[in-house]
C-alpha positions in Angstrom: 10.8 -15.3 -5.5 7.5 -13.9 -6.8 6.7 -10.3 -6.2 3.6 -10.8 -4.0 5.5 -13.1 -1.7 8.4 -10.6 -1.4 6.1 -7.8 -0.4 4.1 -9.9 2.1 7.3 -11.2 3.7 8.4 -7.6 4.2 5.1 -6.2 5.4 6.7 -4.9 8.6 9.0 -2.6 6.5 6.1 -0.8 4.9 5.9 2.8 6.0 5.1 6.3 4.6 6.0 9.9 5.2 3.9 12.3 7.2 2.9 14.0 3.9 2.2 10.5 2.4 -0.1 9.6 5.3 -2.0 12.9 4.9 -2.4 12.2 1.1 -3.6 8.6 1.7 -6.1 9.7 4.3 -7.5 12.5 2.0 -7.6 10.2 -1.1 -9.4 7.4 0.7 -11.5 9.5 3.2 -10.0 7.7 6.2 -10.4 10.4 8.8 -8.2 9.9 11.8 -7.4 6.2 10.9 -3.7 5.2 10.8 -3.0 5.2 7.0 -0.1 2.7 7.2 -2.0 0.2 9.3 -5.0 0.6 7.0 -2.9 -0.1 3.9 -1.1 -3.0 5.5 -4.4 -4.6 6.5 -5.7 -4.2 2.9 -2.4 -5.6 1.4 -2.6 -8.7 3.7 -6.2 -9.6 2.6 -6.3 -12.8 0.6 -8.1 -11.3 -2.4 -5.7 -8.4 -2.7 -4.2 -8.3 -6.3 -0.5 -7.5 -6.0 1.7 -6.9 -9.0 5.0 -5.1 -9.7 5.5 -2.7 -12.5 8.8 -0.9 -12.8 10.0 0.2 -9.3 6.6 0.0 -7.7 4.2 -2.6 -6.3 0.5 -2.0 -7.0 -2.0 -3.5 -4.6 -5.6 -3.5 -5.6 -8.5 -4.4 -3.4 -12.0 -3.1 -2.6 -11.9 -0.4 -5.3 -8.6 1.1 -4.2 -5.0 1.0 -5.5 -2.1 1.3 -3.1 1.3 2.1 -4.6 4.4 1.0 -2.7 8.0 1.6 -3.7 9.7 -1.8 -4.2 13.1 -0.7 -2.9 12.2 1.4 0.2 8.8 -0.1 1.1 7.4 3.4 1.2 3.7 3.8 0.5 3.7 6.5 -2.2 0.0 6.9 -2.5 -3.4 5.2 -2.5 -6.4 6.1 -4.7 -9.9 5.0 -5.2 -10.1 3.3 -8.6 
């Protein structure tokens, strides 16, 4: 199964820690937005480029890169590119 399909089929497993959510909000200037919901929405967009490198998935869209651990489905971080 290809990596993108694996991630999309497990979208409901994607989560982050409280510190991770704070880091994502800070890095992407999200304010009080729910960081996990924001990231899931971006990952599900048709033009999101998803690739796996080592133990992580990288999801790139709209000038941001979201890093998700491929074993735990934890969003590690997200950055503006």
